[in-house]
N, C-alpha and C positions, 0 to 999 in steps of 0.2 A: 262346490265353492272353491275358488282359487285362493292361494295364499295371500294375494294382494287385496282381496275383497274386504269391505267392512262387514260387520256382524249382522248381516240381514238375510240369511237363508230362510229363517222361519217367517220373516215378514214376506219374503217372496212367495212362500207357500200360502200365507194368508191372502195375498193379493190375487194369486192364481185361483184360489178357491172361490173368491167372490165372482169370478167369471163363470164358474161351473155350477155353483150351488145357489139356487134361488131360495132364500131363507125368509121366514117370517120374522120381521124385526120387532123388537119389544119397545115398550115404554109409552110415556106420554099420558097426559090427562085427557080423559074422554070428553066428548062434547055432547053426549047424549044423556038427557036427564035420568034415564032408566039405569044408568051405570052405577049409581050410588051417590051418596050425599057428601062424602068427604074425599079429598084427593087421595088420601092413603088407601081408600077402598076401591079406587078406580083403576081398572086394569086394561082398558082398551081406549083407543083414540090417539090423540096427539096434542102437542102444545105449540102454538105459533103466535105470530102477531104480538100484540101488546103484552100478553101474558108471558111470552118467551123473553121479550126485551127486559122485563123486570128481573129475570133470572140470570141472563147471560153475563159472563165476565166482560169488562170493558177491554176492547182490543187496543193494544199498544205495540206497534211494529218494533221488531228488534233492530237496533242499529249497531250491534256488536261487530258484525261481519257483513261486508258487502259482497253479494254473489257476482260472479263473472257474467252470468246471464240472468237478469231479473225475471221473476215470474210474470207471465202475461197470458191472458185468455184462459185462465184456470190452470196453467201449466205449473210444474214444479220450478223452483229456481235451479240454476246449474252452476257447478263449480268445475273449472277446467285447468286450474293451476296446480302445480305440485304442492304437496304439504310441506310447509317449513315448520318443524316442531319448535323452533326457536322463537317464532313470532305468533304462535297461537294465542288467541285472546282468552280472556277470563269472563265467564258469564255468571259464575257463582262465587263471589269473592270469599265467602266463608260458609262452612257447613251450616245448613238450616235445621238439621235434625237435632233432636234432644239427646241423642246417645242411646235411645231406647231400642226395642226390638220390634220387628214386624215379620209376620209370615206371609209369603206371597205365593199364591197358586197360579200357575201359568202353563200353557201348552208348550211342548218342546218336541222337536223332531230330531232324534238322535239320542245319544247316551248322556244322561244328566251328569254334570261335573260335581265334584265334592263342594260343599258349601264353604269350605275354608281355602279354596284356591286363591292364587294371587290376584286374579282379576276381580272376583267378588269382594275380596278384602279391600282392595284399593277403591272400588266404587263405594263400598259402605263407609270408608273413611271420608271420602269427599262429600257424601250425603249427610253423614252424621247419624246414621241409623244402621243397626245391625240386622241384616235381612237374612232370613232363612227361606230358601226357595223350595217350594213343593212342586217341582216340575212334573208334569203329567204327559203321557204319550199323546201327541197332537192328533194322531189318527183316530183315537177313540175319546177325545177330550169331552165331547158332548155327553158321553155316558158318565164319566167321572164327575163332570159339572153338575149334572142332574142329581146324582146321588148325594153330593156334598151339600147342595142347596136344599135338598129335602131333609137334611139332618139338622141338628142343633149345633154342630161343631163346624163352624165356618171359619176359614183362615181370615186374618186381618184384611188382606187384600186379595182380590180375585180378578183375573183377566178373563174377559168374555168376548170372543169373536161374535160378530153380529149374526152369522149364520147358525150359531148355536142357540140363538134366542128363539126357541120353538117350544111347543108343548107347554109345560108348566113353568119353564124357566122365566118367561117374562113376569109372571106374577111373583116369583121369588125375588126377582130383581127389585121390584117395588117394595116388597115386604121386608127384605133382609139387608138392604144396603143403605148407607147413610146419605143424607142430604148434604151436598158440598156447598150449597148456595151461601150459608152463613160465612164461609171462608173465601169464596171466590166471586160471588156475584158483584157486578158493577166494579167499583174501584178497589174492592177488597183484593182482587187478583194481583194488584200491584205489589203485594208482598212477595209474589212469585213471578218475577219479570219474564222468565222464559215461558211460563204458562200464559202470561198476558199476551204473548206474541202468537199464540195458537189462533188460527182464523176463526171468526165468529160462526161461520156456517158449520165448522167441525164441532164447536161447543153446542150448537143448536141440536145436533144429533145426540148429545149426551144428556138430554132431558128425558127422564123416565118418570112416569107417574106424577107429572106436573112439577118435578123438582130436578135440579142439576145433581145427578147421582154418580157421574163418571167423569174421568179424564179420557178424552178421545184420542185416537191416533189419526192425525190429519192425513188426507190424501188428495191428490189432484182429482178434480171432478171430470176431467177429460177421459173418455173411454180408455180403459187400460188394455183393451184387446186390439193388438196391431196386426195387420196382414204383413208377414215377413216374406221376403223372397231372397233366393240365393243370388246376390248381386254378381258374384264371381262367375257363376254358371250362366247367368243371363248374358254377361259380356262375352263369354266364350262362344255362345251360340248366336250372338247378335240379336237377341230378343229385345223388343221395345216394350215398356210397361203398358198394359192395357189401360184404357181410360173410360170404359163403360162395361156394363154387364155383358152385352153381346160381344164386345171385343175380347173380354176375358175368356168367354167360352170358346171363341174361335182360336185364340192363342193356345188354350189348354189342349184342344184337340191336336194342334200342330206339335206341341211340346211333349206330349205323352208318347213314350216308347216302351210299352209294357214288356217287349221281348228283352230289352236291356235293363229291365227293372227301374224305369224312370217314369214317374207320373207327374202330371202338372201340379197337383195339389193334394192336400189332405182335406179333412172335413172343413168347410168354410162357412158353416151355418152362422157363426157369430159375425163374421165379416159381412155376410149377406144381409143380416139384420141392419147393420150400420149403413151399407150401401143403399138399401131401400128405405131408410129413415124410420125404422121400427122403434117404438118406445123401448126403453131399457127393460131387460128382464132380470137384472141383477138384484132387484129388490121389489117386493110385491107392491109397495106404494108407488114406485116409479113407473109401474106398468099402466098407471092411470094418468089421463091428461084431459084438461078442459079444451074441447075443440068445437068451435061454433056454438058455444053456450051449453054443450052437453059433455059429460064425462064419458070418455071412451076408453075401453080396455084394449091393450095391445093386440090381443088375439082377435079382436073384432075388426081390425083394420085391413084394408086391401093390401097395404104395404107388407103386412105380416105374411099373408098368403103368397104374395108375389116373391118375397124372399125365400119362402119354402120351395116354391115352384122352381126358381132359378137354381137353388142348391140341388133339387132333385135332378135337374137337367145335367148337372155336373156328374152326378153318380151314374145317370143313365148313359152318358157319353163315354164312360169308362176312363175318365181322366182323374179320378180320385183313387188314391192308393187302396188296394183291397183290404189291408188291415184296418183302415179307417171305417170301411163298410162293415167289417166284422167287429168293430169296437175292441180292438186289442192292440197291445204295444203302446209306444210313446211317439206322438207326432213329432216332437222336437228331435228325437233320435233319427227318425226317418228323414227329417229335413237336413240335419248335419251330415248324414250319410249320403246325401245327394239323391235319395230315392224319390223325394218330392221336392219341387222347386218353390212351392208356396205353402205356407201354413199360417194359421192364426193362433196367437197365444199372448200371454201377459207381456207387457212391455219390458219387463225385467229380463226376459229371455235374450234381448238384444245384447246386454252385457254378459250375462252368464254363459250363453252359448259361444259368443266370440272369444271370451277369455279362455274357455275350455278348449275350443278348437285350435286356437292359435298356438297352443303348446304342441300341436300335432301337425297342423297344416298351415304353413305360413301364408298361403295365398287365400285362405278361407275369408270370405266376406259376405255378410248378410246385411240387409237393410229392410226398412218398412216402407212400403209405398203409401202415398197419401190415399185415404179413402175417398173414392169418387162417388157421385150420385149414380144410380143405376142407369140413368139415361145419358150419362157423360157430363152432366152439369155438376154444380156444387152439391155436396152431400148435406143432409140434415141429420145431425148427430144429437144424441141426448145425453145429458150429464148423468154420471153415476154419483152415488152418495159421497160426500166429502169426508166421511169417516165411517169405518165399519168394524173397528176394534175398540173395546172399551175396558177401562179398569176401574173397579169399584172398591170401596172400603166398607167393612162390616158396620151395620147399624149399632152393634155392641161396642165398637171401638170408642175409647175415651177421646176427648178433645186432643190430648197429647198425641195419641196414635194417629188421629186424622191429620194433624199438622206434620207428623213424621211422614205420613204417606204423601202429602203435598210437597214436602222437601224432596222425597224420592222422585216424584213426578217432575218437579221443576228442574232438578239436575239432569234427568233423562231427556228433557225437552231442550237441552242446550243446542244452539245452532252449529252447523258445520263450520269448521275453522276455529273452534274453541278447544281448550284443554279438556273440558268436560265431554264434548262430543268425541274427541279423539280417544279418550279413555273408554267411553261407552262402546265405541265401535271396534277398537283394536286391542284394548287391554293395556297391560304394563309394558313399556318399552324395555327391550332387553330380555324380557321373559316371554311375553306373548307375541311380540313383533320386533323387527329391526327396521331401520330406515336407511336407505341408500339412494342418493340423488333425488330426494323428495318422494321416494316410493316406499310406503310401508309394506312390509312382507311378513305375514304371520308365520310364527314358528309352529311346530307340531303341537305344542302345548296350547298356543293361542287358537289354532284351528279347532282343537277339542273342547276348549273351555269358553271362548268368547263366542257365544252362540246366539246372541240376539235377545237374551232374557231381559236385559235392561232397556230394550227398545219399547217394550209393551206398556209399562206404567206411565210413560210420557214420551212425546216425540215432538220435534219442532215442525214448523210449517214445511210442506213438502219440498224436498230438494233431491237432486241427483248429482252424484260425485263418484267417479271411478279413477283414482289416481294413476292406475296402470293403463287405463284406456280412456283418457279424458275426451277423446273425440267421440266416444259412444255416448257419454253424458251430454255432450253438445247436440248430437243427433237426436237423442231421446227428447230433450227439452224442446228443440226446434220442431220436431214432429208434433208434440203436444200443443205447441203454440199455434201451428197451422190448423190442426184439427179443432182446437179450442175456438178458433174464429167461426167455425160452423156449428158449434155446440149450443143447444138450447136447454133450458131448465124446465122440466115438466112441473105440473101443478104441485106435486108433493116432494119436490127436490129439497133435500136438507132436513126433512122431517123424519123423526122416528115414530112410526105408526104401528100400533097393535090392533090387528083386526079382531073382531068378535070371534070367539072360539068356534061358533057354529059354522063359520065360513073359512076357517084356517086352512083346510085341506082341499078347498074347492077347485083349485087350479093344478093340483099335484100331477094329474095325468097328462097335461099338455106337453111337457118336455119329452116324454117317451113317445108320444104321438108325433111330435115334430121329427124326431129321429127316425121313426118308422116311415114317415112320408118321404123324407129326403132320400132314404135308402130304397124306396120303391115298394115297401111292404104295405103301405097304406096310401090312400089317395087324398088329394086336397079336399074332396067332398067329405071325407071322414072328419077332417078338422072343422069344416063348416057345420057339420052335424054336432060335433062335440061342443062347439061354441053355443049353438042353439040350446043344447041340453044344459050347458053351464049357466046360461041365463035363467032357465027355469028352475034349476036346483038352488039358486041363490045369487047368481051373478047380478041380476037386476036389483036385488035387495042390498047387495054389497055396494053397488053403484050409488044407491040412495044414501047409504051410510057414509061413503066417501064424500058425496055431495054436501051432506050436512056438515062434515068437517070444514069444508071450504066456506060454506055459508056462515058458520059460526066464528071461525078464527082466521080464515084466509090462508094464503100460502106462507111459506117461511119468509118471503120477501116483504 
C-alpha cells in the first residue's frame, strides 16, 4: 500500500479472494415445505420477489457529492479531482450514537493497532459510540469465526466475509444475529441517510433466514477479474492487442522468449471463462442459469469445456510462465518484473501495482484490455454478486446497541468527498496524513493504524478514487462501463442462497480438475466424466431444488 492510498488494503484482499474462492453463501428463507414450519428454523433456500420487497430498505440516492464519472452499466462511480479538505461535505451532521460501547470482531491483515489510537478515537467521537475492535488474523478468520459462533460469547458486532459462510456458520447466522428489519425496512432506513443510499441489490444479499440480518458492503456487479497487459512493453515491441482467442494464441507464441525469461502470459483460466461466456464461478448460485426453459450448471456447458481447452493450449504451447504451471510464486510480481506480459487479477491491481512500480520505474505502464468474445465478436459476461461482505449484530444486543451499530454503519457508509469518508479512509490530518496540492499522504502512523477496519461495518455505493493517480480511477471505471454493457445477470443474481447440506460439497473437486486439465495432467474427457458423475451423485437433485426456488419465488428482479 502506498502512502497516498485510502485505507482499503484489506478490502482489496476481500475482493481478490472472491475471485479465487468459490464459497457456499448463507441465508435466506427456504422454499421447500420440508425445511421447517417457521422462518427461524429454516436454514436453506433464499428470499426474493414480493417477500424480499417487504423487507428491503427504501432506496434514496445520495446527493451530498456528485461524482466526476457517474456509475453506468453496473460500474462504480469515479472521482478524478484533487481532494480539497476545505470544501469537504458533511453527511452526518451530528453523532447518531448513544455514547455507549460496542465490541466489533473483524478480520485484519497485518498488526492490529491499539484501540486508543488517534484514528479510532476520532472515528468513535464522530459516530458517538465507543468501539473496541477484536481484530482477528484474516488468513485464518474462518477458524476463529466458527469457534466464536459456536460459543455463547459473541461480540456485539461481527463482520462475515461471504466465502466464510460455509459448514455450520450459515445456521449460526440465522440463529444468533438480530433482525434489522424493524430498524431499516422500507422508509425506516431514512433515519440513516447514508445507508438509504446503499443499492437495493446489495441489501437483497443481506437477507438471511427470511430476515434482513446484515449491513452489506456494496460492490460493482461487473466482473472484477481484468486481463492486464504491459502497455509499455507492448509499445516497445510494437505488439497489437489480440481480438480473438486464436489471435491471442498466435501472438503468445510470437511474444514468448523463454531463453530471455519472458513469457506471453500467466495462468489465464479466469479470463478464458469470460472470453467464452462461461457462467460465473465466484458463487455457487451464480453457476446456475435458466437456458431454454431448463436450469443449466456452468460445468455442463460447451463454453466451459471450450474455455478449458483453450487454456490447455496456452500451457501446451509453452507460452505460460513455468511458475504458473507449478502453482508457485505471485503472478502480479512476475508481471511487474516483465517476466509475463499478460496476467489476470482483481481490478484493484491496476492502481496498486502502478502506484508501487512508479516509485521505481517511471516508464512502467499497465492497462487492461477489453474482454473479447472467443470468436472475435462481443463477449457475453456474467454479473458477480453485488455484495459479498456482511456485518451482523448479535441477537442478544439491546435496541440501544442495535441503534449504535446502525450509527456506526451509517457513518462508515458516508460517500467520497465528505468529511466522514475522509476520516474513515485517511484518519486524522496532521497525525495520520498530510495534504499538499490536494494529495493526501499517509504518515508512518497512518499507514500502521488506518487499516480499513471502519470500511467493513458500512460502505457507500461502489466508487473508485485515487488522488495520486486519478487517471487510473478513470481507466478502471471506463473499463467497468464498457464490460458492463456486455454483462448479463443469471437467474440467481443478487440472491443469497443456502444449499441443502447434503449437496454442499458436491462441486468441490471441479476446481482442482480444471487446473489439472489446463496443465495437461488430465483430459477434457475427465471433466465430462466428472460432470456425469456429479449429476448422478446429486447434481440433478440440486437442479430440481434450484428450479423450485425459481418456481416459488422467482429471481431477485
